[in-house]
VMD Tcl script that builds the backbone (N, CA, C; Angstrom):
set m [mol new atoms 405]
animate dup $m
set s [atomselect $m all]
$s set {name element resname resid chain x y z} {
  {N N UNK 1 A 45.664 -44.997 10.414}
  {CA C UNK 1 A 45.228 -46.015 9.211}
  {C C UNK 1 A 43.811 -45.792 8.724}
  {N N UNK 2 A 43.875 -45.627 7.412}
  {CA C UNK 2 A 42.268 -45.360 6.805}
  {C C UNK 2 A 41.439 -46.580 6.847}
  {N N UNK 3 A 40.175 -46.514 6.934}
  {CA C UNK 3 A 39.423 -47.536 6.992}
  {C C UNK 3 A 37.986 -47.033 6.402}
  {N N UNK 4 A 37.253 -47.967 5.775}
  {CA C UNK 4 A 36.215 -48.041 4.971}
  {C C UNK 4 A 34.754 -47.149 5.983}
  {N N UNK 5 A 34.129 -46.280 5.653}
  {CA C UNK 5 A 32.806 -45.984 6.253}
  {C C UNK 5 A 31.847 -46.913 5.890}
  {N N UNK 6 A 30.873 -46.669 6.624}
  {CA C UNK 6 A 29.558 -47.754 6.444}
  {C C UNK 6 A 29.140 -47.874 5.373}
  {N N UNK 7 A 28.835 -46.678 4.275}
  {CA C UNK 7 A 28.390 -46.971 2.997}
  {C C UNK 7 A 29.449 -47.757 2.187}
  {N N UNK 8 A 30.769 -47.294 2.260}
  {CA C UNK 8 A 31.809 -48.275 1.517}
  {C C UNK 8 A 31.728 -49.507 1.867}
  {N N UNK 9 A 31.573 -49.656 3.193}
  {CA C UNK 9 A 31.238 -51.394 3.441}
  {C C UNK 9 A 30.317 -51.805 2.929}
  {N N UNK 10 A 29.156 -51.596 2.968}
  {CA C UNK 10 A 27.897 -51.791 2.382}
  {C C UNK 10 A 27.973 -52.329 1.113}
  {N N UNK 11 A 28.708 -51.356 0.241}
  {CA C UNK 11 A 28.739 -51.250 -1.342}
  {C C UNK 11 A 29.722 -52.581 -1.484}
  {N N UNK 12 A 30.858 -52.510 -0.871}
  {CA C UNK 12 A 31.778 -53.583 -1.100}
  {C C UNK 12 A 31.125 -54.904 -0.723}
  {N N UNK 13 A 30.292 -55.056 0.102}
  {CA C UNK 13 A 29.859 -56.379 0.521}
  {C C UNK 13 A 28.934 -57.020 -0.616}
  {N N UNK 14 A 28.481 -56.140 -1.860}
  {CA C UNK 14 A 27.785 -56.864 -2.710}
  {C C UNK 14 A 28.620 -57.348 -3.840}
  {N N UNK 15 A 30.039 -57.068 -3.739}
  {CA C UNK 15 A 31.165 -57.494 -4.740}
  {C C UNK 15 A 31.552 -59.072 -4.362}
  {N N UNK 16 A 32.170 -59.550 -5.440}
  {CA C UNK 16 A 32.708 -60.967 -5.434}
  {C C UNK 16 A 33.802 -60.935 -4.146}
  {N N UNK 17 A 33.852 -62.034 -3.544}
  {CA C UNK 17 A 34.964 -61.994 -2.410}
  {C C UNK 17 A 36.524 -61.616 -2.951}
  {N N UNK 18 A 36.843 -61.771 -4.009}
  {CA C UNK 18 A 38.069 -61.324 -4.560}
  {C C UNK 18 A 38.118 -59.805 -4.580}
  {N N UNK 19 A 37.313 -59.254 -4.815}
  {CA C UNK 19 A 37.212 -57.739 -4.739}
  {C C UNK 19 A 37.379 -57.290 -3.378}
  {N N UNK 20 A 36.489 -57.796 -2.588}
  {CA C UNK 20 A 36.439 -57.452 -1.231}
  {C C UNK 20 A 37.852 -57.661 -0.512}
  {N N UNK 21 A 38.385 -58.789 -0.743}
  {CA C UNK 21 A 39.824 -59.070 -0.426}
  {C C UNK 21 A 40.713 -58.038 -0.718}
  {N N UNK 22 A 40.770 -57.785 -1.869}
  {CA C UNK 22 A 41.701 -56.687 -2.623}
  {C C UNK 22 A 41.409 -55.041 -2.121}
  {N N UNK 23 A 40.372 -54.967 -1.941}
  {CA C UNK 23 A 39.845 -53.626 -1.704}
  {C C UNK 23 A 40.109 -53.153 -0.045}
  {N N UNK 24 A 39.848 -54.539 0.937}
  {CA C UNK 24 A 39.968 -54.424 2.360}
  {C C UNK 24 A 41.435 -54.646 2.483}
  {N N UNK 25 A 42.586 -55.008 1.352}
  {CA C UNK 25 A 43.846 -54.473 1.604}
  {C C UNK 25 A 44.205 -53.350 1.444}
  {N N UNK 26 A 43.474 -52.831 0.201}
  {CA C UNK 26 A 44.057 -51.463 -0.307}
  {C C UNK 26 A 43.754 -50.154 0.608}
  {N N UNK 27 A 42.679 -50.437 1.430}
  {CA C UNK 27 A 42.333 -49.345 2.464}
  {C C UNK 27 A 43.153 -49.419 3.691}
  {N N UNK 28 A 44.057 -50.543 3.907}
  {CA C UNK 28 A 45.021 -50.328 4.748}
  {C C UNK 28 A 46.345 -49.481 4.699}
  {N N UNK 29 A 46.276 -48.864 3.495}
  {CA C UNK 29 A 47.363 -48.085 2.682}
  {C C UNK 29 A 47.024 -46.622 2.244}
  {N N UNK 30 A 45.842 -46.660 1.660}
  {CA C UNK 30 A 45.404 -45.699 0.794}
  {C C UNK 30 A 43.859 -45.460 1.182}
  {N N UNK 31 A 43.479 -43.984 1.713}
  {CA C UNK 31 A 42.197 -43.719 2.075}
  {C C UNK 31 A 41.245 -43.988 0.322}
  {N N UNK 32 A 40.222 -44.526 0.663}
  {CA C UNK 32 A 39.493 -44.501 -0.510}
  {C C UNK 32 A 38.005 -44.921 -0.178}
  {N N UNK 33 A 37.062 -44.625 -1.512}
  {CA C UNK 33 A 35.571 -44.906 -1.088}
  {C C UNK 33 A 35.226 -45.529 -1.963}
  {N N UNK 34 A 34.314 -46.625 -1.698}
  {CA C UNK 34 A 33.676 -47.499 -2.602}
  {C C UNK 34 A 32.271 -46.842 -2.975}
  {N N UNK 35 A 32.158 -46.357 -4.416}
  {CA C UNK 35 A 31.217 -45.852 -4.728}
  {C C UNK 35 A 29.991 -46.817 -5.248}
  {N N UNK 36 A 30.081 -47.873 -6.010}
  {CA C UNK 36 A 29.238 -48.813 -6.178}
  {C C UNK 36 A 30.131 -50.291 -6.314}
  {N N UNK 37 A 28.953 -51.241 -6.014}
  {CA C UNK 37 A 29.274 -52.642 -6.295}
  {C C UNK 37 A 28.455 -53.186 -7.139}
  {N N UNK 38 A 27.473 -53.897 -6.785}
  {CA C UNK 38 A 26.343 -54.429 -7.498}
  {C C UNK 38 A 25.370 -53.279 -8.229}
  {N N UNK 39 A 25.230 -53.391 -9.285}
  {CA C UNK 39 A 23.935 -52.697 -9.699}
  {C C UNK 39 A 22.904 -53.368 -10.567}
  {N N UNK 40 A 21.894 -52.727 -10.155}
  {CA C UNK 40 A 20.572 -53.389 -10.698}
  {C C UNK 40 A 20.242 -53.091 -12.055}
  {N N UNK 41 A 19.150 -53.289 -12.350}
  {CA C UNK 41 A 18.537 -53.007 -13.777}
  {C C UNK 41 A 18.367 -51.584 -13.844}
  {N N UNK 42 A 17.745 -50.760 -12.979}
  {CA C UNK 42 A 17.196 -49.568 -13.260}
  {C C UNK 42 A 18.705 -48.644 -13.227}
  {N N UNK 43 A 19.488 -48.869 -12.244}
  {CA C UNK 43 A 20.931 -48.093 -12.350}
  {C C UNK 43 A 21.765 -48.439 -13.586}
  {N N UNK 44 A 21.691 -49.875 -13.873}
  {CA C UNK 44 A 22.682 -50.051 -15.123}
  {C C UNK 44 A 22.085 -49.158 -16.356}
  {N N UNK 45 A 20.755 -49.334 -16.541}
  {CA C UNK 45 A 20.146 -48.667 -17.927}
  {C C UNK 45 A 20.271 -47.010 -17.802}
  {N N UNK 46 A 20.047 -46.605 -16.644}
  {CA C UNK 46 A 20.507 -45.135 -16.239}
  {C C UNK 46 A 21.954 -44.814 -16.821}
  {N N UNK 47 A 22.827 -45.590 -16.091}
  {CA C UNK 47 A 24.154 -45.217 -16.371}
  {C C UNK 47 A 24.499 -45.212 -17.691}
  {N N UNK 48 A 23.951 -46.419 -18.455}
  {CA C UNK 48 A 24.103 -46.464 -20.059}
  {C C UNK 48 A 23.437 -45.108 -20.675}
  {N N UNK 49 A 22.096 -44.838 -20.460}
  {CA C UNK 49 A 21.693 -43.570 -20.985}
  {C C UNK 49 A 22.319 -42.360 -20.795}
  {N N UNK 50 A 23.092 -42.327 -19.761}
  {CA C UNK 50 A 23.689 -41.106 -19.099}
  {C C UNK 50 A 25.072 -41.062 -19.936}
  {N N UNK 51 A 25.415 -42.309 -20.576}
  {CA C UNK 51 A 26.744 -42.196 -20.944}
  {C C UNK 51 A 27.729 -42.765 -20.264}
  {N N UNK 52 A 27.471 -42.973 -19.011}
  {CA C UNK 52 A 28.675 -43.628 -18.040}
  {C C UNK 52 A 28.821 -44.883 -18.176}
  {N N UNK 53 A 28.196 -45.693 -18.844}
  {CA C UNK 53 A 28.314 -47.320 -19.336}
  {C C UNK 53 A 28.329 -47.299 -20.612}
  {N N UNK 54 A 28.816 -48.424 -21.098}
  {CA C UNK 54 A 28.574 -48.848 -22.693}
  {C C UNK 54 A 27.649 -50.082 -22.738}
  {N N UNK 55 A 27.208 -50.573 -21.743}
  {CA C UNK 55 A 26.360 -51.757 -21.818}
  {C C UNK 55 A 25.195 -51.540 -21.131}
  {N N UNK 56 A 24.002 -52.147 -21.228}
  {CA C UNK 56 A 22.881 -52.091 -20.804}
  {C C UNK 56 A 22.679 -53.285 -19.952}
  {N N UNK 57 A 21.755 -53.555 -19.048}
  {CA C UNK 57 A 21.460 -54.596 -18.115}
  {C C UNK 57 A 20.883 -55.723 -18.828}
  {N N UNK 58 A 21.390 -56.843 -18.623}
  {CA C UNK 58 A 22.298 -57.589 -17.806}
  {C C UNK 58 A 23.762 -57.408 -18.152}
  {N N UNK 59 A 24.375 -57.050 -19.071}
  {CA C UNK 59 A 25.396 -57.249 -19.880}
  {C C UNK 59 A 26.831 -56.647 -18.912}
  {N N UNK 60 A 26.438 -55.697 -17.716}
  {CA C UNK 60 A 27.596 -55.375 -17.269}
  {C C UNK 60 A 28.328 -55.868 -16.214}
  {N N UNK 61 A 29.101 -55.728 -15.851}
  {CA C UNK 61 A 30.297 -56.566 -14.853}
  {C C UNK 61 A 29.465 -56.321 -13.475}
  {N N UNK 62 A 28.863 -55.222 -13.085}
  {CA C UNK 62 A 28.460 -54.743 -12.070}
  {C C UNK 62 A 27.104 -55.458 -11.972}
  {N N UNK 63 A 26.513 -56.255 -12.705}
  {CA C UNK 63 A 25.235 -56.571 -12.792}
  {C C UNK 63 A 25.008 -58.137 -12.295}
  {N N UNK 64 A 26.283 -59.002 -11.943}
  {CA C UNK 64 A 26.020 -60.053 -11.605}
  {C C UNK 64 A 26.034 -59.950 -9.909}
  {N N UNK 65 A 25.501 -60.776 -9.180}
  {CA C UNK 65 A 25.337 -60.900 -7.763}
  {C C UNK 65 A 26.069 -62.193 -7.199}
  {N N UNK 66 A 27.294 -61.919 -6.570}
  {CA C UNK 66 A 27.801 -60.984 -6.138}
  {C C UNK 66 A 28.351 -59.909 -7.571}
  {N N UNK 67 A 28.627 -58.945 -7.371}
  {CA C UNK 67 A 29.181 -58.146 -8.716}
  {C C UNK 67 A 30.690 -58.517 -8.846}
  {N N UNK 68 A 30.949 -58.670 -9.961}
  {CA C UNK 68 A 32.343 -58.806 -10.745}
  {C C UNK 68 A 33.005 -57.659 -11.043}
  {N N UNK 69 A 32.598 -56.269 -10.638}
  {CA C UNK 69 A 33.095 -55.037 -10.764}
  {C C UNK 69 A 32.877 -54.041 -9.353}
  {N N UNK 70 A 33.872 -53.421 -9.245}
  {CA C UNK 70 A 33.688 -52.207 -8.227}
  {C C UNK 70 A 34.153 -50.709 -8.580}
  {N N UNK 71 A 33.404 -49.722 -8.174}
  {CA C UNK 71 A 33.984 -48.446 -8.570}
  {C C UNK 71 A 34.493 -47.780 -7.483}
  {N N UNK 72 A 35.814 -47.631 -7.521}
  {CA C UNK 72 A 36.495 -47.232 -6.112}
  {C C UNK 72 A 37.076 -46.046 -6.681}
  {N N UNK 73 A 37.289 -44.951 -5.876}
  {CA C UNK 73 A 37.980 -43.776 -6.122}
  {C C UNK 73 A 38.922 -43.362 -4.840}
  {N N UNK 74 A 40.001 -42.773 -4.732}
  {CA C UNK 74 A 40.703 -42.194 -3.681}
  {C C UNK 74 A 39.748 -41.219 -3.230}
  {N N UNK 75 A 39.922 -41.113 -1.748}
  {CA C UNK 75 A 39.288 -40.030 -0.949}
  {C C UNK 75 A 40.120 -39.115 -0.382}
  {N N UNK 76 A 39.603 -37.887 -0.565}
  {CA C UNK 76 A 38.545 -37.399 -0.917}
  {C C UNK 76 A 38.268 -37.009 -2.317}
  {N N UNK 77 A 37.151 -37.356 -3.002}
  {CA C UNK 77 A 36.950 -37.401 -4.363}
  {C C UNK 77 A 37.242 -35.996 -5.203}
  {N N UNK 78 A 38.195 -36.372 -6.103}
  {CA C UNK 78 A 38.410 -35.175 -6.911}
  {C C UNK 78 A 38.366 -35.527 -8.300}
  {N N UNK 79 A 37.176 -35.643 -9.025}
  {CA C UNK 79 A 36.871 -36.294 -10.365}
  {C C UNK 79 A 37.604 -35.508 -11.295}
  {N N UNK 80 A 38.396 -34.098 -11.282}
  {CA C UNK 80 A 38.958 -33.395 -12.124}
  {C C UNK 80 A 40.397 -34.020 -12.320}
  {N N UNK 81 A 40.893 -34.935 -11.213}
  {CA C UNK 81 A 42.415 -34.861 -11.052}
  {C C UNK 81 A 42.462 -36.139 -11.577}
  {N N UNK 82 A 43.002 -36.479 -12.856}
  {CA C UNK 82 A 43.288 -37.463 -13.501}
  {C C UNK 82 A 44.455 -38.241 -13.116}
  {N N UNK 83 A 45.484 -37.362 -12.736}
  {CA C UNK 83 A 46.714 -38.035 -12.278}
  {C C UNK 83 A 46.529 -38.574 -11.168}
  {N N UNK 84 A 45.630 -38.478 -10.183}
  {CA C UNK 84 A 45.411 -38.805 -8.898}
  {C C UNK 84 A 44.639 -40.001 -9.073}
  {N N UNK 85 A 43.853 -40.251 -10.108}
  {CA C UNK 85 A 42.844 -41.327 -10.360}
  {C C UNK 85 A 44.135 -42.425 -11.048}
  {N N UNK 86 A 45.185 -42.072 -11.635}
  {CA C UNK 86 A 45.866 -43.206 -12.228}
  {C C UNK 86 A 46.650 -43.480 -11.197}
  {N N UNK 87 A 47.225 -42.721 -10.363}
  {CA C UNK 87 A 48.339 -43.176 -9.244}
  {C C UNK 87 A 47.456 -44.127 -8.534}
  {N N UNK 88 A 46.304 -43.708 -8.013}
  {CA C UNK 88 A 45.679 -45.039 -7.199}
  {C C UNK 88 A 45.308 -46.066 -7.775}
  {N N UNK 89 A 44.943 -46.093 -9.229}
  {CA C UNK 89 A 44.734 -47.166 -10.029}
  {C C UNK 89 A 45.869 -48.248 -9.982}
  {N N UNK 90 A 47.084 -47.434 -10.403}
  {CA C UNK 90 A 48.589 -48.317 -10.301}
  {C C UNK 90 A 48.535 -48.942 -9.010}
  {N N UNK 91 A 48.610 -48.252 -7.856}
  {CA C UNK 91 A 48.708 -48.900 -6.454}
  {C C UNK 91 A 47.443 -50.028 -6.630}
  {N N UNK 92 A 46.253 -49.868 -6.829}
  {CA C UNK 92 A 45.458 -50.968 -6.786}
  {C C UNK 92 A 45.784 -52.219 -7.782}
  {N N UNK 93 A 46.434 -51.784 -9.122}
  {CA C UNK 93 A 46.508 -52.995 -10.012}
  {C C UNK 93 A 47.941 -53.494 -9.391}
  {N N UNK 94 A 48.677 -52.914 -8.926}
  {CA C UNK 94 A 49.915 -53.708 -8.135}
  {C C UNK 94 A 49.666 -54.431 -6.784}
  {N N UNK 95 A 48.730 -54.046 -6.328}
  {CA C UNK 95 A 48.203 -54.879 -5.263}
  {C C UNK 95 A 47.647 -56.168 -5.608}
  {N N UNK 96 A 46.583 -56.015 -6.491}
  {CA C UNK 96 A 46.164 -57.230 -7.105}
  {C C UNK 96 A 46.866 -58.276 -7.628}
  {N N UNK 97 A 48.095 -57.605 -8.601}
  {CA C UNK 97 A 49.011 -58.464 -8.978}
  {C C UNK 97 A 49.828 -59.228 -7.939}
  {N N UNK 98 A 50.123 -58.497 -6.919}
  {CA C UNK 98 A 50.758 -59.253 -5.669}
  {C C UNK 98 A 49.921 -60.433 -4.902}
  {N N UNK 99 A 48.482 -60.163 -4.990}
  {CA C UNK 99 A 47.587 -60.726 -4.379}
  {C C UNK 99 A 47.404 -62.097 -5.441}
  {N N UNK 100 A 47.735 -62.098 -6.570}
  {CA C UNK 100 A 47.076 -62.867 -7.408}
  {C C UNK 100 A 45.875 -62.739 -7.988}
  {N N UNK 101 A 45.356 -61.666 -7.913}
  {CA C UNK 101 A 43.848 -61.456 -8.348}
  {C C UNK 101 A 44.142 -60.657 -9.541}
  {N N UNK 102 A 43.251 -61.114 -11.069}
  {CA C UNK 102 A 43.381 -60.611 -11.960}
  {C C UNK 102 A 42.222 -59.493 -12.397}
  {N N UNK 103 A 42.626 -58.036 -12.489}
  {CA C UNK 103 A 41.544 -57.267 -12.688}
  {C C UNK 103 A 42.133 -56.463 -13.910}
  {N N UNK 104 A 40.949 -55.456 -14.376}
  {CA C UNK 104 A 41.288 -54.570 -15.410}
  {C C UNK 104 A 40.614 -53.203 -14.777}
  {N N UNK 105 A 41.202 -52.134 -15.263}
  {CA C UNK 105 A 40.902 -50.844 -14.667}
  {C C UNK 105 A 40.030 -49.991 -16.025}
  {N N UNK 106 A 39.341 -49.423 -15.482}
  {CA C UNK 106 A 38.734 -48.534 -16.507}
  {C C UNK 106 A 39.365 -47.377 -17.140}
  {N N UNK 107 A 40.403 -47.218 -16.926}
  {CA C UNK 107 A 41.284 -46.109 -17.454}
  {C C UNK 107 A 42.315 -46.764 -18.286}
  {N N UNK 108 A 42.473 -48.164 -18.445}
  {CA C UNK 108 A 43.311 -48.826 -19.478}
  {C C UNK 108 A 42.699 -50.088 -19.837}
  {N N UNK 109 A 41.511 -49.780 -20.695}
  {CA C UNK 109 A 40.817 -51.305 -20.812}
  {C C UNK 109 A 41.614 -52.301 -21.689}
  {N N UNK 110 A 42.544 -51.803 -22.678}
  {CA C UNK 110 A 43.487 -52.819 -23.148}
  {C C UNK 110 A 44.728 -53.570 -22.355}
  {N N UNK 111 A 44.784 -52.757 -21.072}
  {CA C UNK 111 A 45.988 -53.313 -20.218}
  {C C UNK 111 A 47.234 -53.224 -20.806}
  {N N UNK 112 A 47.613 -52.122 -21.744}
  {CA C UNK 112 A 49.025 -51.869 -22.264}
  {C C UNK 112 A 49.378 -50.577 -21.528}
  {N N UNK 113 A 49.185 -50.361 -20.471}
  {CA C UNK 113 A 49.706 -49.221 -19.796}
  {C C UNK 113 A 49.838 -47.844 -20.642}
  {N N UNK 114 A 48.887 -47.748 -21.442}
  {CA C UNK 114 A 48.911 -46.549 -22.212}
  {C C UNK 114 A 47.659 -46.060 -21.749}
  {N N UNK 115 A 47.573 -44.964 -20.966}
  {CA C UNK 115 A 46.226 -44.391 -20.605}
  {C C UNK 115 A 45.485 -43.469 -21.284}
  {N N UNK 116 A 46.236 -42.597 -22.426}
  {CA C UNK 116 A 45.469 -41.807 -23.162}
  {C C UNK 116 A 44.966 -42.543 -24.542}
  {N N UNK 117 A 45.167 -43.828 -24.640}
  {CA C UNK 117 A 44.389 -44.338 -25.835}
  {C C UNK 117 A 43.084 -44.869 -25.540}
  {N N UNK 118 A 42.494 -44.482 -24.409}
  {CA C UNK 118 A 41.048 -45.257 -24.191}
  {C C UNK 118 A 40.176 -44.241 -25.162}
  {N N UNK 119 A 39.089 -44.757 -25.459}
  {CA C UNK 119 A 37.928 -44.137 -26.140}
  {C C UNK 119 A 36.903 -43.659 -25.053}
  {N N UNK 120 A 36.642 -44.449 -23.777}
  {CA C UNK 120 A 35.890 -44.500 -22.915}
  {C C UNK 120 A 36.908 -44.600 -21.119}
  {N N UNK 121 A 37.119 -43.313 -20.742}
  {CA C UNK 121 A 37.362 -43.339 -19.591}
  {C C UNK 121 A 36.616 -43.578 -18.228}
  {N N UNK 122 A 36.888 -44.722 -17.573}
  {CA C UNK 122 A 35.704 -44.931 -16.275}
  {C C UNK 122 A 36.750 -45.138 -15.127}
  {N N UNK 123 A 37.383 -44.057 -14.601}
  {CA C UNK 123 A 38.611 -44.167 -13.619}
  {C C UNK 123 A 38.197 -44.967 -12.319}
  {N N UNK 124 A 37.113 -44.994 -11.981}
  {CA C UNK 124 A 37.058 -45.528 -10.559}
  {C C UNK 124 A 36.527 -46.995 -10.975}
  {N N UNK 125 A 36.746 -47.539 -12.010}
  {CA C UNK 125 A 36.265 -48.900 -12.408}
  {C C UNK 125 A 37.512 -50.021 -12.529}
  {N N UNK 126 A 36.882 -51.006 -11.671}
  {CA C UNK 126 A 37.909 -52.180 -11.527}
  {C C UNK 126 A 37.010 -53.480 -11.536}
  {N N UNK 127 A 37.336 -54.459 -12.478}
  {CA C UNK 127 A 36.566 -55.443 -12.774}
  {C C UNK 127 A 37.439 -56.558 -12.767}
  {N N UNK 128 A 36.954 -57.865 -12.268}
  {CA C UNK 128 A 37.816 -59.124 -12.245}
  {C C UNK 128 A 37.677 -59.568 -13.669}
  {N N UNK 129 A 38.811 -60.208 -13.866}
  {CA C UNK 129 A 39.064 -60.896 -15.208}
  {C C UNK 129 A 38.881 -62.286 -15.427}
  {N N UNK 130 A 39.082 -62.893 -14.008}
  {CA C UNK 130 A 39.063 -64.217 -14.308}
  {C C UNK 130 A 38.041 -64.979 -13.650}
  {N N UNK 131 A 36.844 -64.435 -13.694}
  {CA C UNK 131 A 35.553 -64.966 -13.460}
  {C C UNK 131 A 34.513 -64.708 -14.669}
  {N N UNK 132 A 33.707 -65.587 -14.906}
  {CA C UNK 132 A 32.575 -65.104 -15.887}
  {C C UNK 132 A 31.488 -63.966 -15.298}
  {N N UNK 133 A 30.678 -63.554 -16.062}
  {CA C UNK 133 A 29.847 -62.519 -15.466}
  {C C UNK 133 A 28.684 -63.015 -14.796}
  {N N UNK 134 A 28.863 -64.629 -14.757}
  {CA C UNK 134 A 27.403 -65.283 -14.043}
  {C C UNK 134 A 28.022 -66.007 -12.816}
  {N N UNK 135 A 29.314 -65.554 -12.268}
  {CA C UNK 135 A 30.120 -66.317 -11.290}
  {C C UNK 135 A 29.435 -65.627 -10.199}
}
mol reanalyze $m
mol bondsrecalc $m
mol representation Tube
mol addrep $m
């Protein structure tokens, strides 16, 4: 059975309890790595400047404490494998639905099950939808 490494556990610990609950269930079935949970001002603004985020601090879902977003990807990481990222996201979305946790994935921002209509792809990004950015 897969399990999170130390860094993934530390990063996940910075996330909202619902995200922790979700990804602690996901890891039982699919090996994955938590890339980021909470993101401070410097990291958020750097992500924005590099075109990896559409918002500056404090407007990102990663900026609350605990974080309302987590960047998680299947392990081993293969950035160029869009299909693998999508398959993983489908598993996560299904698990979240089963657990009653409302999330949105960065590969389908409008949640219409059309993954080719995004203007901005952020495949590792999963965010809670039933909490405010200040929760």
